[in-house]
Each structure stands twice: as structure tokens, then as C-alpha cells.
N, C-alpha and C positions, 0 to 999 in steps of 0.2 A: 309506376312506370312498367310497362310490358319489356321484359328482356328479349334480347335478340337471341335466335337459336341457329345452331350450326345444322348442316343436313343429317348429322348423326345424332341429333337430340333423342330421337325415338329409340335408337340402338342403345344410348347409354341408358336409358330408363329401363329397357328391357332387360339389361344386365344388372339392375339394382343400383345403379351409381347414386350418390349423394350428391346432388345438385346444389350449385351456390352461384350467387351473382357475382361475376369476374368482369368488373368493368362494363356493366350492362349487357354481359352474354350470360346465358344460362349455361353452366359448364360443369362437368364432373371433377369432383375433387378427390375422390376416390370411389372404388367398386367394393369396398369392404375393408381392406388392410393397405394401407399406405405402405407400409414397411415392405410387405410382400411384393407390391408393384416396385418400389424401389429396387429390391433385391433382384426382381426378375430381369430388370433391365442391366444391372450390374454382372449378372451370371448367365443370362440366357436372352430373351428377347421381349421387349414390352413395347407398346404402341400408345401413341397420343393423338387425340382430335386437335388439330391445330387449325381448323377451317375457319376459326375466327380471325386468323391472320389474313393479309389481303394481298394477293397476286396483283401486280400491275404491270401491264405490257406497255413499253415506249417504243413506237415504231417512227421512223423517218430517216431520211438522208443525213441530219444533223444530230442523230441521237448521241453518238459518240462525244462530239465536241459538247453537247449540252450535258452530258454526265461528267465530263472533265470539270466543268465549273461548278456542278451541284454538288459533288461528292467530295469527301476530305480524303478518300483513298483515290488511287490513281487507275483508272478504267482501262489506261494504255497498258497495264498488266495482262489484261485480256485480249490476247492476240489470236488464240486458237478457239473456234466455236466449240462450246461444252464446258467452258471454264467458268468459275464462279468466284466472287470477291466479296468480303465482309467490309462494309464501310459505315461511318457515320454521315449523316446529312446534317449540316450546321445552319443555324442562324447567323447574321451578320456579327453578332456579339460573340461568336464561338460556341454557344450552348448547342446541345444535342437536340435537334427536333426529332431525330429517330436514329436507331441503328438498323441495318438492313442487310439483306444479300442481294447482290445484282448477278444476274446469269447473261452471258453472251451467247447468243444463237446466231445472228447474222449482223452485218455492219448497219442495217437498217431495223433491227430488232433485238432490243435487251428487255429483261424480264426482272423486275424487283418484287422481293417478298418483304413486306412492312410489317410493323406490329399492329394487334387489334385496335387499341385504344387511341392510336395515333394516325390510323389509315386516311380518315377524312381530312385531318390536318396536312398530313403528307402529300396528299393528292392535289390539294388546294395550292400548297406551297410550290409543287411542281408545275402546276399550270401558270401559276403567276410568273415563275422564273421562265417558262415556256414562251410567255407573250412578252415577257422584258427583253428575252434574247432574239425573239423573232426566230425561233428555232423551227417552227411549222411542224411539230411532233403530235402524233395521235397518241393521247395518255388514256390507257382504258384500264380502270380496275375490274377485277374479275371475281368478286366475292359474291354478287348478286345477280340476278338475272338469268336469261338463257344461256349466257356464256360463262357461268361461275365455275371456277375451279376450286375443289375443297381439298384439303391438305390432310396427309397423315404421316406422322414420324414414327418409323419402325427403329428402334435402337436396341443395341446390345450385342454380345459377341457371336450370337447366333442369328442375328437380325437378316443379314443378307442371304443366308441359306434360306430361311423362311420365307423371305419376300420371293426369291426365285421359284420356289414351290408354288407359289400363288400366281406370280407373273413370270412364267417361264420365257416368254419372248423378251423379256428384261435381261434375263441373264447374258446372253451373248453380247449385249450392248453395254452391260455394265460390270462384268465379273473382273475386268482388269481397271476399271475406272479407280483413279486415285481420289483422296478426299478433295472436297470443293471442286468436283466436277459434276456435269449434269447431262443426262440424254433425254431426248423425246423418243418414246417408243409409241409407233402409232397403231399397233395392232395387237392391244392385250383384250382380255375379256372384259374389262372395265373402260374401254374406250381409249383415245390418246392418253398416255400416262407420261408426266414429267418426273423422272426418277433422278434425284439429287443425293450424292453421298456427303450430305451435310447433317448437323443434329446439333442438339442443345443439352447433352447429357454427359459429354466426356467419354462415350462409347461410339463403336462403329455402328453403321447403319444408313438408312435412306429416309429421305423426305420425300413423299411421293404426292403429285397434285394429279388428280383425276376429274373429269366432269363431276359436278356436284350430283348429278341424277344417278351416277354409278357408285358414289362413295359407300354407300350403305352395304352394297354387295361387296365391295372390296375388303371393307372391315370386317364383315362376317366371314369371308374366306381367310382371313388372317387370323381370326380368332379359331377357326377349326384346324389351322396350320400350326396352332399352339403359341400364338403371339399372345401374351397377356394385356388386356386393357389396362392403362394407367392414367390416373387423373392429375389435375393440377398440383396437388400435394407432393407426389413423388417426383413430378417435374421440377418443383422448385428446389427440393433436397439434393436431386441430382445435378441440377445446374450450379447449384451453390457449391457443392464438393467439387465441381469441375472448374470453379473460378470464373464463371461466365456472367456477364453483367445482366440486370433485368431492368428495361427501360421504366423509369418512374421510381425506382428504388436506388439504384446505383448511379444513373445519370438521368438527365432532363434537359430542359430548354435552358435552364440557368447553371448548367454544370459544365465546367470546361473539361472536354474529353482527356486531356493530358493528367488530369488529376483524378481520371476514373479509370486509370491503367489501359486506356485505350491509344497511346501513343503509337503502337505498332500498326494502327489503322489509319494514321494521319501522315499523309505525304507533304513534308515541308521542305523537302530536299529538291525538287525539281522546279523548274521556272514556272510550271503551270499555276495558274491561279484559280481559287475556289471560293465559295462564300464561306466566310469565317476565318479564312488564312491570316489576314492582317490581325484580325482580334487575338488569334492565337499565338501570333509572333510577338505581339505587344505584351500579351499576359504572361507567357511562359507557363512553365509547371511550377505548382504551388504546394502541392501534396503528393503523397505515394498512395497507390492503391495495392494494399497487402491482405494477406490473411491473418486471422487470430484463432487460437486454439484456448479455450478457457482452461485454467489450471485448478481451480477452486471450485468447491461445491457451493450451493446457494443460489444459483440463477441460470438463466439461458440468455443467450445473446440475440438480441433484436434491434432493428433500425432505429437510428436516432439516438442510442446510448452513447455518452461521451467516452472517449478514450484519451487516458491522460499518460503521456510519455515520462520517462525519468526527469527529463529537462524542466517538467511542467508545462510543456506545450500540448495543446488537445488536438484530438481529431475526432472521428465520429464513426459509427457503425453504420453501413449502409444496409446490408443484408446480414440477417443471421438465422440459424437453426440448429437443431441437433441432428448430427450426422449419422445415419444409420451404417454407414460403412465403417466409421471410425469410432462409434458410441462415445463421441465427446461433442460439446457445444463448440460451434465453430461460426465464424462471420468473415464477410469482407468488409473492409474498412478504409476510410481516407485518413491517413495518418500523417504528421509533420515530416519534413524531409530529413530531419536529422535522426529519425528513427531507422535501425537497422534490423534485417532479418536476424532472429535469435534473441532479440531484446524482450525484456518483460516490460509490459505495459499493465495499466489498471483501468478497469472497465466500471463506470458508475451504473450499478444495478440496483434501483430502489436507494436504499440507505447505505450500500455497501460499496467498497472499491475493491473488485475482485481482480487477481493475477491473471493475465493472459499471455501467451508466447507469440510473439510476431513470426510468420511463416511466409515463405513463397508461395504463390499460387502456381498450379491448382493443388487442391488437397488429395484428390482421386482423379486417376486418369485410367481407362482401359482396364478397369477393375482393380487396380493396385493404388493402396495408400501411399501417397507420396510425401505427405507432410506429417510430421509426429512431434 
């Protein structure tokens, strides 16, 4: 099978990146030291190629009513252009088709950024719903072709200052911008840029979209400004420390988002109906999504390991890693409802049952360890 490549593939190879198959995409796992890349994001500034993810533009007079019914979070929270919202898109059974960010630019134009591996499924579902509701929208994926938008995430305490060094015309528009806001900057050296104060690491920074034909020049300019390239390895340890879900690991089509720590993204209060709402109301929450810190030596925490509560009830680790910031094995887990923060549980690792402490998420945020 031929792997798909982002517009930055040659730039990664020029930097000596170790490339891997990531869901059919040829992506960098690291550029030499995953730990150094992780620490750069926590202490300075690092960047990730996220061009495998897919920008989707939804345009038309009925786009807001359409998104009211499509998404579990309520787009009516987006009343001022330039606001962003995190949401799940659910199937009728209440499972997670995808988690995504929606950006509001005009009443007839919203933009979604969806995950790489689900992009084709997502667009097909949106088009099916568009037809079913007679919404008459234009739904345009922008990952391939002449209108492709490539994405770079620049994250860390010094990320914004270094982005402004490279994109000086973006500074005036974005220096007072709060998290989960976005601007379109038309006059950069790299074409029209979408600059969003969002990210997936628990640190400050921007996710930047530019025309795919200009992204390598942007990447090289950021390298010259001292932003450290980082691969999938560091991205995973950073997001896990930050307690952020990964689609396909922590939730998927068969997972109730209430059991995946995503209740804060689900609007069950308003009268608004949406796909999957009735199923969620019928099922309710059946598990908690919490953090684990391994307290005994002898293993590393990984997905699908069984978690045993003091009552004998069981849960499961969804994602696990060794935390560079904490120097401890940590995990995200779905655990029984009777488990409390501070409890000791046991994790089955091969032929052992090792003790772990249940903690509130996140483990690390803005460079500070919050769980111990």
C-alpha cells in the first residue's frame, strides 16, 4: 500500500525524521529524541505537522441549523465571528463518529477540522445528513487539490512570540486573542493564514492553516525562528499528560462519550435535538474517565489492560505511556462509577496486578504537574 504524504514530507526527511505508517499516512514519529521534543513544547516552543487532518468548509444559509442537529455541543454558543468550539459528532446510537473543532466565521460559513483517519467517513456522513435535512449546503474538504489547506501546530510557552516573529501581520490580530478563538490573516508571506489559539498539548500556542503550496516555507521559517520540530511520539505523550482524548483509542463509534470524559462537550440541557441525543439520554453514564499513576515497578501502562477496583468491579486503560514530565507511568482509563479520586486500583500487566492511584485529569497543564 502506498502511504499518503503531507506537503511537508520532504521537509521531514530533510531533517532526518524517523517516518512511520500512521493510519495510512507517512508521518514523522521523531527527529532524533522524542524526550527533547516533548520538553521543548513544555518549556519553549515545538511544532507538529498536522496536515493529515482535514479542514472542511460548510457554507450556505442553513449552516447553523444544520450544525445544531449534527453536533452534540451547541453551536449557538458561537455568536461572535472568530469563536471556536470543541464537539463530538455522534451516530444515532450515541457513539462518537469523530471529535472535532468548529470555527465560526460568518452566518453562512463555518469551518470544521476533523481527524485524519475519519475524514472520509466524516464528510460522507455530513453529506448524507445534508441531503436528509435538505439543508442545501456546500461541503468542501480542503486537504487535497488546488484549494488544500495545510496545518501546523506551534505549541509551548514561547510559541506565540515565535509565531509572531514569522507572521508579523498576525500579531495585531491575535495578540489579545483568547483560547478557542481564530482569525483569518490575509496578508502573510505564506498566503492567507488561519491562526487559531487552539492545541493538543496542554500548552499555549496556535494551530495555523496556510495554502499547502506555502506550508514548507512557513515550516522552514519557524525552524529558523527556533521552533523545534516534534513528531507523533511527543504529540502522544504531551496530549496524554494533558488528559486529552485520542480518537480510536479513548473513544470511537462504539463508545458513549459520557463514559469517555466528554460530558462537558455534550449539550443535553437545551431543547435542541441532535443526532445521538436520545440514545445518550437512554444510556446515561456508565463509567468514569480518570487518570492512573502506576505506583509499583514492573510494567508500563498500555491500552486494553484491565483495571480492578477495590470492589472487584473492572475497567480498562484506554491510553497509557511513560510521562517525561512526571517520570512515572500514567494512563487514561474508564473505571467503574464507584471508584473515587485517590483510590488505589490494580492493573493487570502480564501475570502481575500492580497498584495504581486514581487521579483527576489533567496530569500536566501549562508546564506544571497537577497530579501526583
